[in-house]
C-alpha positions in Angstrom: -14.6 192.4 148.5 -18.0 191.2 149.5 -20.1 189.5 146.8 -23.7 190.3 146.8 -26.3 187.8 145.6 -27.9 189.4 142.5 -31.5 188.3 142.5 -34.3 190.7 141.7 -36.4 189.7 144.7 -33.9 190.6 147.3 -32.1 193.5 145.6 -32.9 196.8 147.3 -35.5 198.9 145.6 -33.2 201.9 145.4 -30.2 199.8 144.1 -26.8 199.6 145.6 -23.7 201.8 145.4 -20.2 200.4 144.7 -16.8 201.4 143.4 -15.6 199.7 140.2 -12.1 198.4 140.6 -11.4 196.8 137.2 -12.0 197.3 133.5 -12.7 200.4 131.5 -14.7 202.0 134.4 -12.1 201.4 137.1 -12.1 204.1 139.7 -15.7 205.2 139.0 -18.8 204.6 141.1 -21.7 202.3 140.2 -25.4 202.6 141.1 -26.9 199.2 140.2 -30.7 199.0 140.2 -33.2 196.5 139.1 -35.2 197.8 136.1 -38.2 196.6 134.3 -38.3 194.0 131.5 -35.7 191.7 133.1 -33.0 194.3 133.0 -30.6 195.9 135.5 -29.6 199.5 135.2 -25.9 200.4 135.5 -25.4 204.0 136.4 -21.8 205.0 136.4 -20.2 208.2 137.5 -16.9 209.7 138.7 -16.8 211.6 142.0 -18.2 215.1 141.3 -16.1 216.6 144.1 -12.9 215.4 142.6 -13.5 216.2 138.9 -14.2 219.1 136.7 -18.0 219.2 136.2 -17.6 219.8 132.5 -15.5 216.6 132.2 -17.2 214.4 134.7 -17.0 210.8 133.6 -20.4 209.2 133.4 -22.2 206.4 131.5 -25.3 204.3 131.9 -26.5 201.1 130.3 -28.9 198.3 130.8 -28.1 194.6 131.0 -30.3 191.5 130.9 -30.7 189.4 134.1 -28.4 186.7 132.7 -25.6 189.2 131.9 -25.6 191.5 134.9 -23.8 189.2 137.4 -21.0 188.6 134.9 -20.6 192.4 134.3 -20.5 193.1 138.0 -17.8 190.4 138.5 -15.7 191.7 135.6 -15.9 195.2 137.1 -14.8 193.8 140.4 -17.3 196.1 142.3 -16.5 196.8 145.9 -19.9 197.6 147.5 -20.3 200.5 149.8 -21.3 199.9 153.4 -25.1 200.0 153.6 -24.9 202.6 156.3 -23.2 205.0 153.8 -25.2 204.0 150.7 -27.8 206.8 150.8 -25.2 209.5 151.5 -22.9 208.3 148.7 -25.8 208.1 146.2 -26.9 211.6 147.0 -23.4 213.0 146.6 -22.5 211.1 143.5 -25.7 210.5 141.5 -28.7 212.1 143.2 -31.2 210.3 141.1 -33.0 208.4 143.9 -34.9 211.5 144.9 -36.5 211.6 141.5 -37.3 207.9 141.8 -39.0 208.5 145.1 -41.0 211.4 143.7 -42.2 209.2 140.8 -43.2 206.4 143.1 -45.2 208.7 145.3 -46.9 210.3 142.2 -47.7 206.8 140.8 -49.1 205.6 144.1 -51.2 208.7 144.3 -52.6 208.2 140.8 -53.3 204.5 141.5 -55.1 205.5 144.7 -57.2 208.1 142.9 -58.3 205.7 140.2 -58.8 202.7 142.4 -62.3 201.3 142.3 -64.2 201.5 145.6 -64.2 198.2 147.4 -61.3 196.8 145.4 -58.1 195.7 147.0 -54.8 195.8 145.1 
């Protein structure tokens, strides 16, 4: 199991996907993303292809910067190969597409309201 350094500066903007192998969420998938206000978002889900959609196991919670590495270690997360990360996220969570739409919308709003001659 590869251990990933968990620092906000180098963590991918779209988070990382992994499989939880220990604890109450063992066997489920984790999408771990950096959030605002010194928090990390833990999005947890079973595999929608292998479960009844009405009983799909899912949860989400936020953890402070100082708690997130311990939680990931306790969950014994096995991180997905980066080459499969996007494919797995779309199949299991499919929330990055909404993040991308929001980012584009926010960038457009900022560009519309940017003062002439000002650089951000």
